[in-house]
Residue, then its C-alpha position, 0 to 999 in steps of 0.5 A: m500500500t505504501q509503495e502504491v501511494l508513493e507511486g501515485k497509484r493510490k491516494i491516502e484515505g482519511q485524515i492523520p489523527e492528531r497525537r499531540p496532547e491538548p494544552e490543558e493536558l500538557e499543563r496537567r502533566r506539568e503540575g503533576a510532575k511538580k507535585q511529584a518532585a515535591i513529594s519525593t524529595g521533600l525539598t525545594v526544587w529549582r529549575c534552570k530556565v535555560c536548559g531545564y536542569l533540576a536542583a533539589r536544595e534550599k537555594p538555587p545553585r550559583e551556577c548551572p552545572i549543565c549550561k553554566a547559567s547564573a543563579d538568577r536564571f533559576e525558577l522555583f519549580s516546587f516546594 
C-alpha cells in the first residue's frame, strides 16, 4: 500500500489523527510532575530556565552545572 501511494497509484484515505496532547493536558502533566518532585524529595526544587536542569536544595545553585547559567536564571519549580 505504501509503495502504491508513493507511486501515485493510490491516494491516502482519511485524515492523520492528531497525537499531540491538548494544552490543558500538557499543563496537567506539568503540575503533576511538580507535585511529584515535591513529594519525593521533600525539598525545594529549582529549575534552570535555560536548559531545564533540576536542583533539589534550599537555594538555587550559583551556577548551572549543565549550561553554566547564573543563579538568577533559576525558577522555583516546587516546594
